[in-house]
C-alpha positions in Angstrom: -27.9 -12.3 -40.4 -26.5 -12.1 -36.9 -23.8 -14.7 -35.9 -24.6 -17.1 -33.0 -23.9 -15.8 -29.5 -24.8 -19.2 -27.9 -24.8 -22.5 -29.6 -25.9 -25.8 -28.0 -25.2 -29.1 -29.8 -27.0 -32.3 -28.4 -26.7 -31.1 -24.9 -27.7 -33.4 -22.0 -27.6 -33.4 -18.3 -28.4 -36.4 -16.3 -28.5 -36.6 -12.6 -28.4 -40.4 -11.9 -31.3 -41.9 -13.9 -33.1 -38.5 -14.2 -32.6 -36.7 -17.5 -32.9 -33.1 -16.7 -31.9 -32.2 -20.2 -31.6 -34.5 -23.2 -30.6 -33.8 -26.8 -31.0 -30.0 -26.7 -29.8 -28.3 -30.0 -30.3 -24.7 -30.7 -28.6 -21.4 -31.5 -29.3 -17.9 -30.1 -28.4 -15.0 -32.4 -26.0 -12.2 -31.2 -27.8 -9.2 -29.9 -31.3 -11.1 -29.5 -33.6 -11.1 -26.6 -34.7 -14.9 -26.2 -37.6 -16.0 -24.0 -37.0 -19.3 -22.4 -40.4 -20.9 -21.4 -41.7 -24.2 -20.2 -43.5 -25.8 -17.4 -42.0 -26.1 -13.9 -39.3 -28.9 -13.9 -38.8 -28.6 -17.6 -35.1 -28.0 -17.1 -34.9 -24.2 -17.6 -32.6 -23.5 -14.7 -30.4 -26.4 -15.4 -30.0 -25.2 -19.1 -29.1 -21.6 -17.9 -26.6 -23.1 -15.5 -24.9 -25.0 -18.5 -24.8 -22.0 -20.7 -23.1 -20.0 -17.9 -20.5 -22.9 -17.3 -21.6 -23.5 -13.7 -22.6 -27.1 -14.6 -21.0 -29.4 -17.1 -23.2 -31.3 -19.5 -23.3 -35.0 -19.4 -22.6 -35.0 -23.2 -22.9 -32.4 -25.8 -21.3 -29.0 -26.4 -22.1 -25.4 -25.6 -20.3 -22.6 -27.1 -20.4 -18.8 -26.3 -19.2 -16.5 -29.1 -17.4 -19.6 -30.5 -15.7 -20.5 -27.4 -16.5 -23.9 -25.8 -18.0 -23.6 -22.1 -16.1 -26.1 -20.1 -17.7 -26.3 -16.7 -16.5 -23.1 -15.3 -18.1 -19.5 -15.3 -17.7 -18.3 -18.9 -16.1 -14.6 -18.7 -18.5 -13.3 -21.3 -21.5 -14.5 -19.4 -23.6 -13.2 -16.4 -26.2 -15.4 -14.8 -28.8 -14.1 -12.5 -30.3 -17.3 -10.7 -33.6 -17.6 -8.9 -31.8 -17.7 -5.5 -30.3 -14.1 -5.9 -27.0 -15.2 -4.2 -26.0 -12.2 -2.1 -24.3 -11.7 1.3 -27.1 -10.8 3.8 -24.6 -9.0 6.2 -23.2 -6.8 3.5 -24.5 -3.4 2.6 -25.3 -2.8 -0.9 -22.1 -0.7 -1.2 -20.1 -3.7 0.2 -21.6 -6.1 -2.2 -20.4 -3.8 -5.1 -16.9 -3.9 -3.6 -17.2 -7.7 -3.5 -18.2 -7.9 -7.1 -15.0 -6.0 -8.0 -13.0 -8.5 -5.9 -14.6 -11.6 -7.3 -14.6 -10.6 -11.1 -11.6 -10.0 -13.4 -13.8 -7.8 -15.5 -15.9 -5.4 -13.5 -17.4 -1.9 -13.8 -18.4 -0.4 -10.6 -19.5 2.6 -12.7 -22.0 0.4 -14.6 -23.3 -1.4 -11.5 -24.0 1.8 -9.7 -25.4 3.4 -12.8 -28.0 0.6 -12.9 -28.8 1.0 -9.2 -29.2 4.7 -9.7 -31.9 4.0 -12.3 -33.8 1.6 -10.0 -36.0 3.4 -7.6 -36.0 2.4 -3.9 -32.6 0.8 -3.5 -30.9 2.1 -0.4 -27.1 1.6 -1.0 -26.4 1.8 2.8 -28.9 -0.9 3.6 -27.7 -4.4 4.6 -28.8 -6.8 1.9 -30.6 -9.1 4.4 -33.0 -6.1 5.3 -34.0 -5.6 1.7 -37.3 -6.6 0.2 -37.3 -9.5 -2.4 -37.7 -7.0 -5.2 -34.7 -4.8 -4.0 -32.6 -7.8 -3.7 -33.5 -8.8 -7.2 -32.4 -5.3 -8.5 -29.2 -5.4 -6.6 -28.6 -8.8 -8.1 -29.3 -7.4 -11.7 -26.9 -4.5 -11.0 -24.2 -6.9 -10.1 -24.8 -9.1 -13.2 -24.5 -6.1 -15.5 -21.5 -5.0 -13.6 -19.5 -8.0 -15.2 -20.1 -6.2 -18.5 -21.4 -9.5 -20.0 -21.9 -10.2 -23.8 -24.4 -12.8 -22.8 -26.9 -12.1 -20.0 -28.9 -15.0 -18.5 -31.8 -14.2 -16.3 -33.7 -16.8 -14.5 -37.2 -15.4 -13.4 -35.8 -11.9 -13.0 -39.2 -10.2 -12.8 -41.1 -12.4 -10.4 -40.3 -10.4 -7.3 -40.8 -7.0 -8.7 -43.8 -4.7 -8.4 -45.1 -3.3 -11.8 -43.0 -0.1 -11.7 -39.8 -2.0 -10.8 -40.5 -4.6 -13.5 -40.9 -1.7 -16.1 -37.7 -0.2 -14.9 -35.7 -3.4 -15.1 -37.1 -4.2 -18.5 -36.0 -0.8 -19.7 -32.5 -1.3 -18.4 -32.1 -4.7 -20.0 -33.4 -3.4 -23.4 -31.0 -0.5 -23.2 -28.2 -2.9 -22.5 -29.3 -4.7 -25.7 -29.5 -1.6 -27.8 -26.4 0.2 -26.7 -24.0 -2.6 -25.9 -25.3 -5.4 -28.2 -25.8 -7.7 -25.3 -27.4 -11.0 -26.0 -30.2 -11.8 -23.4 -31.9 -15.1 -22.5 -34.8 -14.6 -20.2 -36.6 -17.3 -18.4 -40.0 -16.3 -17.3 -43.7 -17.4 -16.8 -44.8 -13.7 -17.5 -45.7 -14.2 -20.9 -47.0 -10.6 -21.4 -43.5 -9.4 -20.5 -41.8 -11.9 -23.0 -44.1 -10.7 -25.8 -43.2 -7.2 -25.4 -39.5 -7.6 -25.4 -38.4 -10.9 -26.9 -37.7 -11.6 -30.5 -36.7 -15.3 -30.2 -38.2 -18.2 -28.3 -36.9 -21.3 -26.7 -39.6 -23.8 -25.4 -38.3 -26.5 -23.2 -40.5 -29.5 -21.9 -39.2 -32.5 -20.0 -35.7 -31.7 -20.8 -36.2 -31.5 -24.5 -36.3 -28.5 -26.9 -39.7 -28.3 -28.3 -39.4 -25.0 -30.3 -36.5 -22.8 -31.1 -36.3 -19.9 -33.4 -37.4 -16.4 -34.3 -40.8 -15.8 -32.6 -42.5 -14.5 -35.8 -41.3 -17.5 -37.7 -42.4 -19.9 -35.0 -45.8 -18.4 -34.8 -46.2 -18.3 -38.5 -45.6 -22.1 -38.5 -48.6 -22.7 -36.4 -52.4 -22.1 -36.7 -55.4 -21.9 -34.2 -58.2 -23.9 -35.9 -61.8 -23.3 -34.9 -64.6 -25.5 -36.2 -67.9 -27.2 -35.6 -67.7 -29.7 -32.7 -68.3 -32.7 -35.0 -65.5 -31.9 -37.4 -62.6 -34.2 -37.3 -59.3 -32.8 -36.3 -56.3 -33.1 -38.7 -54.6 -36.5 -38.7 -51.2 -35.1 -37.9 -49.7 -31.9 -36.2 -52.2 -31.2 -33.5 -50.5 -29.8 -30.3 -53.6 -29.2 -28.2 -57.3 -29.1 -28.6 -60.5 -28.4 -26.6 -64.1 -29.0 -27.3 -67.5 -27.4 -26.2 -70.8 -28.7 -27.2 -70.7 -26.5 -30.3 -67.0 -25.8 -31.2 -63.5 -27.4 -31.4 -60.5 -25.3 -31.0 -57.1 -26.6 -31.7 -53.5 -25.4 -31.9 -51.6 -27.2 -34.7 -48.3 -27.2 -36.5 -48.4 -26.1 -40.1 -49.4 -22.9 -42.1 -52.6 -24.2 -43.7 -56.2 -25.2 -42.6 -58.3 -28.2 -43.6 -61.6 -27.6 -45.3 -64.3 -26.4 -42.7 -61.9 -24.9 -40.3 -61.3 -21.2 -39.5 -57.6 -20.6 -39.1 -55.6 -17.8 -37.4 -51.9 -17.3 -36.6 -51.6 -17.7 -32.7 -50.2 -15.1 -30.5 -47.2 -15.8 -28.3 -49.6 -16.6 -25.3 -51.8 -18.9 -27.3 -48.8 -20.8 -28.6 -47.1 -21.3 -25.2 -50.3 -22.1 -23.3 -51.1 -24.7 -26.0 -47.8 -26.6 -25.6 -48.0 -26.3 -21.8 -51.6 -27.8 -21.7 -50.3 -30.5 -23.9 -47.4 -31.1 -21.6 -49.6 -31.5 -18.6 -51.9 -33.8 -20.4 -49.0 -36.1 -21.3 -47.8 -36.2 -17.7 -51.3 -36.8 -16.5 -51.7 -39.7 -18.9 -48.5 -41.5 -17.5 -49.6 -41.2 -13.9 
């Protein structure tokens, strides 16, 4: 069994009275690709910032490869944020030189190798003139130029066209296969997560709802389908919907009550069930 690359123990982050994260405990195995999912405002970006060391937790502990993260950028971690922080007046070549100046551990060869694999990035262009997709590709190249052991990606594919998305996913998966890099990938693109991820973190309202191997998490749930008048199980229902003839429910557990047909959910059914339940809870409080 792989050792833990990332370990979070009872991690919380409060901004005044707002609990962005509260009581999050999980581990991420070394060399895994973990999908981080949840509704907008769930705390995903805050969590990635804590794992990188850019933000200090209000309480709790984060460790990367056994070393506690203490509120400064961990040397073994690269974080690609949604803002893609690049200098607009720099050319791509100048950004690479800036990367060398700002990082103790830096491989220009690796950064340019990544850029060469990405179609359409003009290395002589100023960053401010690049498309959103090209900016993202430059930012990914810089993140990999740090030679990270843990790569944190916050919505890395949202700005990319289908070809660039495929190229980027291939580069990330090569990083995992050849360098043993651990990846945590936050994304709303569930199809992309299904294709590349082997672990799942599902965050909702600052709390970790699900954490573990995707196949094991899926195996611990069932999609139940039965007649509209049939009573749902007394416990374990995540989400349900009804038509005049049928009731469909996502439930925790690996068995089905009498009268129900049961199947193991796929990743999209699982995540969408939890997201619908989250929205229903928020609406009920308003």
